[in-house]
mmCIF file as gemmi writes it, N, C-alpha and C atoms, coordinates in Angstrom:
data_model
loop_
_atom_site.group_PDB
_atom_site.id
_atom_site.type_symbol
_atom_site.label_atom_id
_atom_site.label_alt_id
_atom_site.label_comp_id
_atom_site.label_asym_id
_atom_site.label_entity_id
_atom_site.label_seq_id
_atom_site.pdbx_PDB_ins_code
_atom_site.Cartn_x
_atom_site.Cartn_y
_atom_site.Cartn_z
_atom_site.occupancy
_atom_site.B_iso_or_equiv
_atom_site.pdbx_formal_charge
_atom_site.auth_seq_id
_atom_site.auth_asym_id
_atom_site.pdbx_PDB_model_num
ATOM 1 N N . MET Axp A 1 ? -32.763 5.257 33.868 1 0 ? 1 A 1
ATOM 2 C CA . MET Axp A 1 ? -33.143 4.784 32.542 1 0 ? 1 A 1
ATOM 3 C C . MET Axp A 1 ? -33.487 3.122 32.616 1 0 ? 1 A 1
ATOM 4 N N . TYR Axp A 2 ? -32.677 2.182 33.574 1 0 ? 2 A 1
ATOM 5 C CA . TYR Axp A 2 ? -33.115 1.102 33.504 1 0 ? 2 A 1
ATOM 6 C C . TYR Axp A 2 ? -34.17 0.667 34.566 1 0 ? 2 A 1
ATOM 7 N N . LYS Axp A 3 ? -34.388 1.572 35.333 1 0 ? 3 A 1
ATOM 8 C CA . LYS Axp A 3 ? -34.97 1.287 36.62 1 0 ? 3 A 1
ATOM 9 C C . LYS Axp A 3 ? -36.211 0.121 36.592 1 0 ? 3 A 1
ATOM 10 N N . GLU Axp A 4 ? -37.054 0.543 35.288 1 0 ? 4 A 1
ATOM 11 C CA . GLU Axp A 4 ? -37.969 -0.582 35.187 1 0 ? 4 A 1
ATOM 12 C C . GLU Axp A 4 ? -37.582 -1.997 35.199 1 0 ? 4 A 1
ATOM 13 N N . GLN Axp A 5 ? -36.575 -2.088 34.269 1 0 ? 5 A 1
ATOM 14 C CA . GLN Axp A 5 ? -35.889 -3.371 33.778 1 0 ? 5 A 1
ATOM 15 C C . GLN Axp A 5 ? -35.663 -3.766 35.253 1 0 ? 5 A 1
ATOM 16 N N . PHE Axp A 6 ? -34.946 -3.132 35.772 1 0 ? 6 A 1
ATOM 17 C CA . PHE Axp A 6 ? -34.415 -3.684 37.157 1 0 ? 6 A 1
ATOM 18 C C . PHE Axp A 6 ? -35.452 -4.294 38.165 1 0 ? 6 A 1
ATOM 19 N N . LEU Axp A 7 ? -36.262 -3.191 38.293 1 0 ? 7 A 1
ATOM 20 C CA . LEU Axp A 7 ? -37.754 -3.804 39.043 1 0 ? 7 A 1
ATOM 21 C C . LEU Axp A 7 ? -38.278 -5.222 38.591 1 0 ? 7 A 1
ATOM 22 N N . ASN Axp A 8 ? -38.492 -5.276 37.383 1 0 ? 8 A 1
ATOM 23 C CA . ASN Axp A 8 ? -39.073 -6.773 36.669 1 0 ? 8 A 1
ATOM 24 C C . ASN Axp A 8 ? -38.169 -7.649 36.985 1 0 ? 8 A 1
ATOM 25 N N . ARG Axp A 9 ? -36.794 -7.687 36.871 1 0 ? 9 A 1
ATOM 26 C CA . ARG Axp A 9 ? -35.938 -8.489 37.204 1 0 ? 9 A 1
ATOM 27 C C . ARG Axp A 9 ? -35.408 -8.994 38.557 1 0 ? 9 A 1
ATOM 28 N N . LYS Axp A 10 ? -35.79 -7.984 39.426 1 0 ? 10 A 1
ATOM 29 C CA . LYS Axp A 10 ? -35.598 -7.715 40.754 1 0 ? 10 A 1
ATOM 30 C C . LYS Axp A 10 ? -33.973 -7.803 41.103 1 0 ? 10 A 1
ATOM 31 N N . ILE Axp A 11 ? -33.425 -6.944 40.273 1 0 ? 11 A 1
ATOM 32 C CA . ILE Axp A 11 ? -32.184 -6.57 40.495 1 0 ? 11 A 1
ATOM 33 C C . ILE Axp A 11 ? -31.724 -5.373 41.332 1 0 ? 11 A 1
ATOM 34 N N . SER Axp A 12 ? -31.166 -5.303 42.166 1 0 ? 12 A 1
ATOM 35 C CA . SER Axp A 12 ? -30.972 -4.029 43.056 1 0 ? 12 A 1
ATOM 36 C C . SER Axp A 12 ? -29.476 -3.409 42.593 1 0 ? 12 A 1
ATOM 37 N N . ARG Axp A 13 ? -28.789 -4.167 42.035 1 0 ? 13 A 1
ATOM 38 C CA . ARG Axp A 13 ? -27.372 -3.413 41.795 1 0 ? 13 A 1
ATOM 39 C C . ARG Axp A 13 ? -26.762 -3.946 40.541 1 0 ? 13 A 1
ATOM 40 N N . ILE Axp A 14 ? -25.84 -3.314 40.04 1 0 ? 14 A 1
ATOM 41 C CA . ILE Axp A 14 ? -24.985 -3.974 38.956 1 0 ? 14 A 1
ATOM 42 C C . ILE Axp A 14 ? -23.575 -4.004 39.489 1 0 ? 14 A 1
ATOM 43 N N . ARG Axp A 15 ? -22.999 -5.305 39.203 1 0 ? 15 A 1
ATOM 44 C CA . ARG Axp A 15 ? -21.77 -5.542 39.73 1 0 ? 15 A 1
ATOM 45 C C . ARG Axp A 15 ? -20.961 -5.69 38.817 1 0 ? 15 A 1
ATOM 46 N N . GLN Axp A 16 ? -19.707 -4.627 38.564 1 0 ? 16 A 1
ATOM 47 C CA . GLN Axp A 16 ? -18.772 -4.583 37.647 1 0 ? 16 A 1
ATOM 48 C C . GLN Axp A 16 ? -17.6 -5.286 37.954 1 0 ? 16 A 1
ATOM 49 N N . PHE Axp A 17 ? -16.641 -5.903 37.19 1 0 ? 17 A 1
ATOM 50 C CA . PHE Axp A 17 ? -15.385 -6.471 37.412 1 0 ? 17 A 1
ATOM 51 C C . PHE Axp A 17 ? -14.551 -5.834 36.631 1 0 ? 17 A 1
ATOM 52 N N . ARG Axp A 18 ? -13.357 -5.932 37.392 1 0 ? 18 A 1
ATOM 53 C CA . ARG Axp A 18 ? -12.155 -5.116 36.833 1 0 ? 18 A 1
ATOM 54 C C . ARG Axp A 18 ? -11.64 -6.076 35.279 1 0 ? 18 A 1
ATOM 55 N N . SER Axp A 19 ? -11.394 -5.572 34.493 1 0 ? 19 A 1
ATOM 56 C CA . SER Axp A 19 ? -10.747 -6.006 33.019 1 0 ? 19 A 1
ATOM 57 C C . SER Axp A 19 ? -9.374 -6.605 33.719 1 0 ? 19 A 1
ATOM 58 N N . SER Axp A 20 ? -8.797 -7.946 33.262 1 0 ? 20 A 1
ATOM 59 C CA . SER Axp A 20 ? -7.646 -8.322 33.625 1 0 ? 20 A 1
ATOM 60 C C . SER Axp A 20 ? -6.467 -7.665 32.615 1 0 ? 20 A 1
ATOM 61 N N . ALA Axp A 21 ? -5.348 -7.305 33.315 1 0 ? 21 A 1
ATOM 62 C CA . ALA Axp A 21 ? -4.359 -6.777 32.785 1 0 ? 21 A 1
ATOM 63 C C . ALA Axp A 21 ? -3.579 -7.774 31.928 1 0 ? 21 A 1
ATOM 64 N N . ILE Axp A 22 ? -3.225 -7.72 30.782 1 0 ? 22 A 1
ATOM 65 C CA . ILE Axp A 22 ? -2.602 -8.578 29.627 1 0 ? 22 A 1
ATOM 66 C C . ILE Axp A 22 ? -1.226 -8.054 29.665 1 0 ? 22 A 1
ATOM 67 N N . ARG Axp A 23 ? -0.307 -8.854 30.118 1 0 ? 23 A 1
ATOM 68 C CA . ARG Axp A 23 ? 1.077 -8.377 29.982 1 0 ? 23 A 1
ATOM 69 C C . ARG Axp A 23 ? 1.52 -8.731 28.375 1 0 ? 23 A 1
ATOM 70 N N . TYR Axp A 24 ? 2.289 -7.672 28.081 1 0 ? 24 A 1
ATOM 71 C CA . TYR Axp A 24 ? 2.896 -7.86 26.751 1 0 ? 24 A 1
ATOM 72 C C . TYR Axp A 24 ? 4.399 -8.055 26.91 1 0 ? 24 A 1
ATOM 73 N N . PRO Axp A 25 ? 4.961 -8.582 26.23 1 0 ? 25 A 1
ATOM 74 C CA . PRO Axp A 25 ? 6.372 -9.115 26.248 1 0 ? 25 A 1
ATOM 75 C C . PRO Axp A 25 ? 7.246 -7.71 26.097 1 0 ? 25 A 1
ATOM 76 N N . THR Axp A 26 ? 8.272 -7.626 26.81 1 0 ? 26 A 1
ATOM 77 C CA . THR Axp A 26 ? 9.318 -6.647 26.71 1 0 ? 26 A 1
ATOM 78 C C . THR Axp A 26 ? 10.118 -6.906 25.578 1 0 ? 26 A 1
ATOM 79 N N . PRO Axp A 27 ? 10.9 -5.918 25 1 0 ? 27 A 1
ATOM 80 C CA . PRO Axp A 27 ? 11.747 -5.938 23.86 1 0 ? 27 A 1
ATOM 81 C C . PRO Axp A 27 ? 12.95 -7.288 24.282 1 0 ? 27 A 1
ATOM 82 N N . GLU Axp A 28 ? 13.122 -7.122 25.393 1 0 ? 28 A 1
ATOM 83 C CA . GLU Axp A 28 ? 14.046 -8.436 25.616 1 0 ? 28 A 1
ATOM 84 C C . GLU Axp A 28 ? 13.579 -9.822 25.578 1 0 ? 28 A 1
ATOM 85 N N . GLU Axp A 29 ? 12.396 -9.916 26.075 1 0 ? 29 A 1
ATOM 86 C CA . GLU Axp A 29 ? 11.541 -11.207 25.986 1 0 ? 29 A 1
ATOM 87 C C . GLU Axp A 29 ? 10.951 -11.497 24.541 1 0 ? 29 A 1
ATOM 88 N N . MET Axp A 30 ? 11.005 -10.499 23.746 1 0 ? 30 A 1
ATOM 89 C CA . MET Axp A 30 ? 10.467 -10.746 22.152 1 0 ? 30 A 1
ATOM 90 C C . MET Axp A 30 ? 11.843 -11.554 21.602 1 0 ? 30 A 1
ATOM 91 N N . GLY Axp A 31 ? 12.739 -11.207 21.923 1 0 ? 31 A 1
ATOM 92 C CA . GLY Axp A 31 ? 14.253 -11.724 21.556 1 0 ? 31 A 1
ATOM 93 C C . GLY Axp A 31 ? 14.162 -13.119 21.662 1 0 ? 31 A 1
ATOM 94 N N . GLU Axp A 32 ? 13.139 -13.588 22.583 1 0 ? 32 A 1
ATOM 95 C CA . GLU Axp A 32 ? 13.031 -15.254 22.891 1 0 ? 32 A 1
ATOM 96 C C . GLU Axp A 32 ? 12.394 -15.78 22.067 1 0 ? 32 A 1
ATOM 97 N N . PHE Axp A 33 ? 11.199 -15.021 21.088 1 0 ? 33 A 1
ATOM 98 C CA . PHE Axp A 33 ? 10.29 -15.807 20.136 1 0 ? 33 A 1
ATOM 99 C C . PHE Axp A 33 ? 11.098 -16.259 18.724 1 0 ? 33 A 1
ATOM 100 N N . ALA Axp A 34 ? 10.612 -17.124 18.133 1 0 ? 34 A 1
ATOM 101 C CA . ALA Axp A 34 ? 11.034 -17.218 16.597 1 0 ? 34 A 1
ATOM 102 C C . ALA Axp A 34 ? 9.897 -16.664 16.089 1 0 ? 34 A 1
ATOM 103 N N . ILE Axp A 35 ? 9.953 -15.322 15.406 1 0 ? 35 A 1
ATOM 104 C CA . ILE Axp A 35 ? 9.102 -14.651 14.929 1 0 ? 35 A 1
ATOM 105 C C . ILE Axp A 35 ? 8.829 -14.839 13.454 1 0 ? 35 A 1
ATOM 106 N N . ILE Axp A 36 ? 7.702 -15.383 12.941 1 0 ? 36 A 1
ATOM 107 C CA . ILE Axp A 36 ? 7.279 -15.605 11.429 1 0 ? 36 A 1
ATOM 108 C C . ILE Axp A 36 ? 6.864 -14.297 11.217 1 0 ? 36 A 1
ATOM 109 N N . THR Axp A 37 ? 7.123 -13.895 9.849 1 0 ? 37 A 1
ATOM 110 C CA . THR Axp A 37 ? 6.314 -12.529 9.31 1 0 ? 37 A 1
ATOM 111 C C . THR Axp A 37 ? 5.581 -13.196 8.128 1 0 ? 37 A 1
ATOM 112 N N . HIS Axp A 38 ? 4.346 -12.291 8.434 1 0 ? 38 A 1
ATOM 113 C CA . HIS Axp A 38 ? 3.519 -12.766 7.452 1 0 ? 38 A 1
ATOM 114 C C . HIS Axp A 38 ? 2.97 -11.465 6.691 1 0 ? 38 A 1
ATOM 115 N N . VAL Axp A 39 ? 2.829 -11.442 5.549 1 0 ? 39 A 1
ATOM 116 C CA . VAL Axp A 39 ? 2.156 -10.267 4.583 1 0 ? 39 A 1
ATOM 117 C C . VAL Axp A 39 ? 0.87 -10.149 4.508 1 0 ? 39 A 1
ATOM 118 N N . TRP Axp A 40 ? 0.007 -9.361 5.24 1 0 ? 40 A 1
ATOM 119 C CA . TRP Axp A 40 ? -1.364 -9.309 5.011 1 0 ? 40 A 1
ATOM 120 C C . TRP Axp A 40 ? -1.867 -9.156 3.543 1 0 ? 40 A 1
ATOM 121 N N . SER Axp A 41 ? -2.929 -10.102 3.267 1 0 ? 41 A 1
ATOM 122 C CA . SER Axp A 41 ? -3.154 -9.924 1.946 1 0 ? 41 A 1
ATOM 123 C C . SER Axp A 41 ? -4.783 -10.512 2.319 1 0 ? 41 A 1
ATOM 124 N N . THR Axp A 42 ? -5.447 -10.078 0.663 1 0 ? 42 A 1
ATOM 125 C CA . THR Axp A 42 ? -6.963 -10.067 0.677 1 0 ? 42 A 1
ATOM 126 C C . THR Axp A 42 ? -7.317 -11.553 1.169 1 0 ? 42 A 1
ATOM 127 N N . GLY Axp A 43 ? -8.23 -11.643 1.991 1 0 ? 43 A 1
ATOM 128 C CA . GLY Axp A 43 ? -8.97 -12.742 2.401 1 0 ? 43 A 1
ATOM 129 C C . GLY Axp A 43 ? -8.367 -13.077 3.689 1 0 ? 43 A 1
ATOM 130 N N . ASP Axp A 44 ? -7.354 -12.727 4.126 1 0 ? 44 A 1
ATOM 131 C CA . ASP Axp A 44 ? -6.774 -13.103 5.601 1 0 ? 44 A 1
ATOM 132 C C . ASP Axp A 44 ? -7.704 -12.612 6.831 1 0 ? 44 A 1
ATOM 133 N N . ARG Axp A 45 ? -7.779 -13.845 7.457 1 0 ? 45 A 1
ATOM 134 C CA . ARG Axp A 45 ? -8.453 -13.62 8.748 1 0 ? 45 A 1
ATOM 135 C C . ARG Axp A 45 ? -7.431 -14.183 9.987 1 0 ? 45 A 1
ATOM 136 N N . PHE Axp A 46 ? -7.564 -13.711 11.239 1 0 ? 46 A 1
ATOM 137 C CA . PHE Axp A 46 ? -6.836 -14.192 12.216 1 0 ? 46 A 1
ATOM 138 C C . PHE Axp A 46 ? -6.928 -15.732 12.594 1 0 ? 46 A 1
ATOM 139 N N . PHE Axp A 47 ? -8.219 -16.288 12.399 1 0 ? 47 A 1
ATOM 140 C CA . PHE Axp A 47 ? -8.556 -17.775 12.451 1 0 ? 47 A 1
ATOM 141 C C . PHE Axp A 47 ? -7.761 -18.562 11.558 1 0 ? 47 A 1
ATOM 142 N N . LYS Axp A 48 ? -7.733 -17.773 10.05 1 0 ? 48 A 1
ATOM 143 C CA . LYS Axp A 48 ? -7.125 -18.631 9.305 1 0 ? 48 A 1
ATOM 144 C C . LYS Axp A 48 ? -5.554 -18.759 9.536 1 0 ? 48 A 1
ATOM 145 N N . LEU Axp A 49 ? -5.129 -17.558 9.709 1 0 ? 49 A 1
ATOM 146 C CA . LEU Axp A 49 ? -3.477 -17.522 10.116 1 0 ? 49 A 1
ATOM 147 C C . LEU Axp A 49 ? -3.35 -18.309 11.359 1 0 ? 49 A 1
ATOM 148 N N . SER Axp A 50 ? -3.874 -18.7 12.264 1 0 ? 50 A 1
ATOM 149 C CA . SER Axp A 50 ? -4.018 -19.355 13.397 1 0 ? 50 A 1
ATOM 150 C C . SER Axp A 50 ? -3.722 -20.826 13.212 1 0 ? 50 A 1
ATOM 151 N N . ASN Axp A 51 ? -4.756 -21.198 12.034 1 0 ? 51 A 1
ATOM 152 C CA . ASN Axp A 51 ? -4.991 -22.525 11.738 1 0 ? 51 A 1
ATOM 153 C C . ASN Axp A 51 ? -3.653 -22.696 10.787 1 0 ? 51 A 1
ATOM 154 N N . HIS Axp A 52 ? -3.165 -21.855 9.979 1 0 ? 52 A 1
ATOM 155 C CA . HIS Axp A 52 ? -1.9 -22.066 9.206 1 0 ? 52 A 1
ATOM 156 C C . HIS Axp A 52 ? -0.592 -22.428 10.152 1 0 ? 52 A 1
ATOM 157 N N . TYR Axp A 53 ? -0.485 -21.388 11.033 1 0 ? 53 A 1
ATOM 158 C CA . TYR Axp A 53 ? 0.72 -21.421 11.748 1 0 ? 53 A 1
ATOM 159 C C . TYR Axp A 53 ? 0.562 -22.147 12.892 1 0 ? 53 A 1
ATOM 160 N N . TYR Axp A 54 ? -0.587 -22.385 13.652 1 0 ? 54 A 1
ATOM 161 C CA . TYR Axp A 54 ? -0.361 -23.154 14.818 1 0 ? 54 A 1
ATOM 162 C C . TYR Axp A 54 ? -1.173 -24.465 14.924 1 0 ? 54 A 1
ATOM 163 N N . GLY Axp A 55 ? -2.005 -24.588 13.641 1 0 ? 55 A 1
ATOM 164 C CA . GLY Axp A 55 ? -2.558 -26.002 13.397 1 0 ? 55 A 1
ATOM 165 C C . GLY Axp A 55 ? -3.969 -25.93 14.256 1 0 ? 55 A 1
ATOM 166 N N . ASP Axp A 56 ? -4.379 -24.516 14.815 1 0 ? 56 A 1
ATOM 167 C CA . ASP Axp A 56 ? -5.476 -24.438 15.75 1 0 ? 56 A 1
ATOM 168 C C . ASP Axp A 56 ? -6.174 -23.236 15.519 1 0 ? 56 A 1
ATOM 169 N N . PRO Axp A 57 ? -7.385 -23.137 15.093 1 0 ? 57 A 1
ATOM 170 C CA . PRO Axp A 57 ? -7.995 -21.632 14.593 1 0 ? 57 A 1
ATOM 171 C C . PRO Axp A 57 ? -8.468 -21.107 16.114 1 0 ? 57 A 1
ATOM 172 N N . ARG Axp A 58 ? -8.693 -21.98 16.935 1 0 ? 58 A 1
ATOM 173 C CA . ARG Axp A 58 ? -8.941 -21.308 18.211 1 0 ? 58 A 1
ATOM 174 C C . ARG Axp A 58 ? -8.06 -20.456 18.84 1 0 ? 58 A 1
ATOM 175 N N . VAL Axp A 59 ? -6.984 -20.565 18.652 1 0 ? 59 A 1
ATOM 176 C CA . VAL Axp A 59 ? -6.155 -19.746 19.381 1 0 ? 59 A 1
ATOM 177 C C . VAL Axp A 59 ? -5.807 -18.309 18.476 1 0 ? 59 A 1
ATOM 178 N N . TRP Axp A 60 ? -6.732 -17.973 17.808 1 0 ? 60 A 1
ATOM 179 C CA . TRP Axp A 60 ? -6.383 -16.841 16.893 1 0 ? 60 A 1
ATOM 180 C C . TRP Axp A 60 ? -6.244 -15.414 17.535 1 0 ? 60 A 1
ATOM 181 N N . TRP Axp A 61 ? -6.545 -15.211 18.535 1 0 ? 61 A 1
ATOM 182 C CA . TRP Axp A 61 ? -6.771 -14.226 19.454 1 0 ? 61 A 1
ATOM 183 C C . TRP Axp A 61 ? -5.073 -13.962 19.874 1 0 ? 61 A 1
ATOM 184 N N . VAL Axp A 62 ? -4.237 -14.788 19.882 1 0 ? 62 A 1
ATOM 185 C CA . VAL Axp A 62 ? -2.552 -14.598 20.092 1 0 ? 62 A 1
ATOM 186 C C . VAL Axp A 62 ? -1.937 -13.721 19.202 1 0 ? 62 A 1
ATOM 187 N N . ILE Axp A 63 ? -2.48 -13.886 17.832 1 0 ? 63 A 1
ATOM 188 C CA . ILE Axp A 63 ? -1.86 -12.911 16.609 1 0 ? 63 A 1
ATOM 189 C C . ILE Axp A 63 ? -2.15 -11.348 16.731 1 0 ? 63 A 1
ATOM 190 N N . PRO Axp A 64 ? -3.425 -11.028 17.228 1 0 ? 64 A 1
ATOM 191 C CA . PRO Axp A 64 ? -3.908 -9.665 17.075 1 0 ? 64 A 1
ATOM 192 C C . PRO Axp A 64 ? -3.25 -9.145 18.649 1 0 ? 64 A 1
ATOM 193 N N . TRP Axp A 65 ? -3.067 -9.883 19.62 1 0 ? 65 A 1
ATOM 194 C CA . TRP Axp A 65 ? -2.382 -9.657 20.775 1 0 ? 65 A 1
ATOM 195 C C . TRP Axp A 65 ? -0.8 -9.135 20.559 1 0 ? 65 A 1
ATOM 196 N N . PHE Axp A 66 ? -0.251 -10.358 20.06 1 0 ? 66 A 1
ATOM 197 C CA . PHE Axp A 66 ? 1.265 -10.096 19.702 1 0 ? 66 A 1
ATOM 198 C C . PHE Axp A 66 ? 1.507 -8.783 18.957 1 0 ? 66 A 1
ATOM 199 N N . ASN Axp A 67 ? 0.548 -8.615 18.023 1 0 ? 67 A 1
ATOM 200 C CA . ASN Axp A 67 ? 0.796 -7.477 17.04 1 0 ? 67 A 1
ATOM 201 C C . ASN Axp A 67 ? 0.156 -5.909 17.715 1 0 ? 67 A 1
ATOM 202 N N . GLN Axp A 68 ? -0.431 -6.186 18.738 1 0 ? 68 A 1
ATOM 203 C CA . GLN Axp A 68 ? -0.881 -4.992 19.604 1 0 ? 68 A 1
ATOM 204 C C . GLN Axp A 68 ? -2.152 -4.473 18.534 1 0 ? 68 A 1
ATOM 205 N N . LYS Axp A 69 ? -2.908 -5.252 18.025 1 0 ? 69 A 1
ATOM 206 C CA . LYS Axp A 69 ? -3.927 -4.8 17.055 1 0 ? 69 A 1
ATOM 207 C C . LYS Axp A 69 ? -5.264 -5.369 17.699 1 0 ? 69 A 1
ATOM 208 N N . ILE Axp A 70 ? -6.098 -4.872 17.575 1 0 ? 70 A 1
ATOM 209 C CA . ILE Axp A 70 ? -7.554 -5.297 17.858 1 0 ? 70 A 1
ATOM 210 C C . ILE Axp A 70 ? -8.52 -6.102 16.866 1 0 ? 70 A 1
ATOM 211 N N . LEU Axp A 71 ? -8.487 -5.649 15.789 1 0 ? 71 A 1
ATOM 212 C CA . LEU Axp A 71 ? -9.466 -5.862 14.696 1 0 ? 71 A 1
ATOM 213 C C . LEU Axp A 71 ? -8.487 -6.135 13.578 1 0 ? 71 A 1
ATOM 214 N N . GLU Axp A 72 ? -9.018 -7.311 12.566 1 0 ? 72 A 1
ATOM 215 C CA . GLU Axp A 72 ? -8.476 -7.676 11.231 1 0 ? 72 A 1
ATOM 216 C C . GLU Axp A 72 ? -8.514 -6.289 10.653 1 0 ? 72 A 1
ATOM 217 N N . SER Axp A 73 ? -9.556 -5.358 10.665 1 0 ? 73 A 1
ATOM 218 C CA . SER Axp A 73 ? -9.418 -4.262 9.921 1 0 ? 73 A 1
ATOM 219 C C . SER Axp A 73 ? -8.351 -2.905 10.198 1 0 ? 73 A 1
ATOM 220 N N . ASP Axp A 74 ? -7.865 -3.712 11.436 1 0 ? 74 A 1
ATOM 221 C CA . ASP Axp A 74 ? -6.568 -2.789 11.964 1 0 ? 74 A 1
ATOM 222 C C . ASP Axp A 74 ? -5.271 -2.809 10.93 1 0 ? 74 A 1
ATOM 223 N N . PHE Axp A 75 ? -5.612 -4.088 10.099 1 0 ? 75 A 1
ATOM 224 C CA . PHE Axp A 75 ? -4.226 -4.213 9.01 1 0 ? 75 A 1
ATOM 225 C C . PHE Axp A 75 ? -4.738 -3.918 7.804 1 0 ? 75 A 1
ATOM 226 N N . VAL Axp A 76 ? -3.973 -3.455 6.856 1 0 ? 76 A 1
ATOM 227 C CA . VAL Axp A 76 ? -4.16 -3.173 5.517 1 0 ? 76 A 1
ATOM 228 C C . VAL Axp A 76 ? -3.136 -4.025 4.658 1 0 ? 76 A 1
ATOM 229 N N . LEU Axp A 77 ? -3.64 -4.023 3.128 1 0 ? 77 A 1
ATOM 230 C CA . LEU Axp A 77 ? -2.823 -4.799 2.413 1 0 ? 77 A 1
ATOM 231 C C . LEU Axp A 77 ? -1.472 -4.79 2.584 1 0 ? 77 A 1
ATOM 232 N N . GLY Axp A 78 ? -0.796 -5.463 2.679 1 0 ? 78 A 1
ATOM 233 C CA . GLY Axp A 78 ? 0.73 -5.284 2.792 1 0 ? 78 A 1
ATOM 234 C C . GLY Axp A 78 ? 1.476 -5.207 4.145 1 0 ? 78 A 1
ATOM 235 N N . ASP Axp A 79 ? 0.488 -4.989 5.129 1 0 ? 79 A 1
ATOM 236 C CA . ASP Axp A 79 ? 1.095 -4.848 6.421 1 0 ? 79 A 1
ATOM 237 C C . ASP Axp A 79 ? 1.671 -6.277 6.79 1 0 ? 79 A 1
ATOM 238 N N . THR Axp A 80 ? 2.912 -6.117 7.592 1 0 ? 80 A 1
ATOM 239 C CA . THR Axp A 80 ? 3.64 -7.236 8.324 1 0 ? 80 A 1
ATOM 240 C C . THR Axp A 80 ? 2.846 -7.593 9.351 1 0 ? 80 A 1
ATOM 241 N N . VAL Axp A 81 ? 2.514 -9.133 9.455 1 0 ? 81 A 1
ATOM 242 C CA . VAL Axp A 81 ? 1.922 -9.59 10.596 1 0 ? 81 A 1
ATOM 243 C C . VAL Axp A 81 ? 3.036 -10.546 11.331 1 0 ? 81 A 1
ATOM 244 N N . LEU Axp A 82 ? 3.216 -10.218 12.759 1 0 ? 82 A 1
ATOM 245 C CA . LEU Axp A 82 ? 4.207 -11.009 13.456 1 0 ? 82 A 1
ATOM 246 C C . LEU Axp A 82 ? 3.366 -12.147 14.142 1 0 ? 82 A 1
ATOM 247 N N . VAL Axp A 83 ? 4.019 -13.442 13.873 1 0 ? 83 A 1
ATOM 248 C CA . VAL Axp A 83 ? 3.525 -14.571 14.45 1 0 ? 83 A 1
ATOM 249 C C . VAL Axp A 83 ? 4.364 -15.35 15.319 1 0 ? 83 A 1
ATOM 250 N N . PRO Axp A 84 ? 4.119 -15.087 16.809 1 0 ? 84 A 1
ATOM 251 C CA . PRO Axp A 84 ? 5.291 -15.869 17.743 1 0 ? 84 A 1
ATOM 252 C C . PRO Axp A 84 ? 5.452 -17.363 17.414 1 0 ? 84 A 1
ATOM 253 N N . GLN Axp A 85 ? 6.338 -17.821 17.601 1 0 ? 85 A 1
ATOM 254 C CA . GLN Axp A 85 ? 6.655 -19.109 17.738 1 0 ? 85 A 1
ATOM 255 C C . GLN Axp A 85 ? 7.55 -19.383 18.959 1 0 ? 85 A 1
ATOM 256 N N . PRO Axp A 86 ? 7.414 -20.465 19.675 1 0 ? 86 A 1
ATOM 257 C CA . PRO Axp A 86 ? 6.361 -21.645 19.416 1 0 ? 86 A 1
ATOM 258 C C . PRO Axp A 86 ? 4.799 -20.863 20.266 1 0 ? 86 A 1
ATOM 259 N N . LEU Axp A 87 ? 3.976 -21.443 20.003 1 0 ? 87 A 1
ATOM 260 C CA . LEU Axp A 87 ? 2.669 -21.201 20.658 1 0 ? 87 A 1
ATOM 261 C C . LEU Axp A 87 ? 2.768 -21.19 22.256 1 0 ? 87 A 1
ATOM 262 N N . GLU Axp A 88 ? 3.328 -22.151 22.772 1 0 ? 88 A 1
ATOM 263 C CA . GLU Axp A 88 ? 3.41 -22.436 24.151 1 0 ? 88 A 1
ATOM 264 C C . GLU Axp A 88 ? 4.058 -21.274 24.936 1 0 ? 88 A 1
ATOM 265 N N . GLU Axp A 89 ? 5.184 -20.976 24.387 1 0 ? 89 A 1
ATOM 266 C CA . GLU Axp A 89 ? 5.887 -19.53 24.923 1 0 ? 89 A 1
ATOM 267 C C . GLU Axp A 89 ? 5.011 -18.194 24.844 1 0 ? 89 A 1
ATOM 268 N N . ALA Axp A 90 ? 3.987 -17.863 23.849 1 0 ? 90 A 1
ATOM 269 C CA . ALA Axp A 90 ? 3.149 -16.963 23.905 1 0 ? 90 A 1
ATOM 270 C C . ALA Axp A 90 ? 2.089 -17.017 24.928 1 0 ? 90 A 1
ATOM 271 N N . LEU Axp A 91 ? 1.465 -18.284 25.056 1 0 ? 91 A 1
ATOM 272 C CA . LEU Axp A 91 ? 0.402 -18.629 25.765 1 0 ? 91 A 1
ATOM 273 C C . LEU Axp A 91 ? 1.058 -18.264 27.402 1 0 ? 91 A 1
ATOM 274 N N . THR Axp A 92 ? 2.366 -18.301 27.779 1 0 ? 92 A 1
ATOM 275 C CA . THR Axp A 92 ? 2.727 -17.978 29.154 1 0 ? 92 A 1
ATOM 276 C C . THR Axp A 92 ? 2.504 -16.699 29.57 1 0 ? 92 A 1
ATOM 277 N N . TYR Axp A 93 ? 2.184 -15.977 28.637 1 0 ? 93 A 1
ATOM 278 C CA . TYR Axp A 93 ? 1.85 -14.529 29.19 1 0 ? 93 A 1
ATOM 279 C C . TYR Axp A 93 ? 0.241 -14.382 29.739 1 0 ? 93 A 1
ATOM 280 N N . PHE Axp A 94 ? -0.396 -15.263 29.235 1 0 ? 94 A 1
ATOM 281 C CA . PHE Axp A 94 ? -1.981 -15.282 29.803 1 0 ? 94 A 1
ATOM 282 C C . PHE Axp A 94 ? -1.93 -16.194 30.844 1 0 ? 94 A 1
ATOM 283 N N . ASN Axp A 95 ? -0.919 -17.038 31.399 1 0 ? 95 A 1
ATOM 284 C CA . ASN Axp A 95 ? -0.965 -18.09 32.433 1 0 ? 95 A 1
ATOM 285 C C . ASN Axp A 95 ? -2.034 -19.227 32.1 1 0 ? 95 A 1
ATOM 286 N N . LEU Axp A 96 ? -2.042 -19.292 30.862 1 0 ? 96 A 1
ATOM 287 C CA . LEU Axp A 96 ? -2.761 -20.509 30.305 1 0 ? 96 A 1
ATOM 288 C C . LEU Axp A 96 ? -2.093 -21.941 30.522 1 0 ? 96 A 1
């Protein structure tokens, strides 16, 4: 299907990389966090919550990771969103 594109770009193969396995905290480790609960409401976005609770919208991805959700549409009005505190502790799971 892509043979012509490969030939035009002088590509002989596609190299695939394994996705990183992201570790999620165990129930025991969850107890180490101070967890703030937030009720999902109209207009909520991960970057807005991140800015509000962490002071930085760029770490928005910590909130869906911690809640084991992928998209904002995975939350419905009234759902409880868990926000782990402190941020530095949550980031240790990513080796950052």
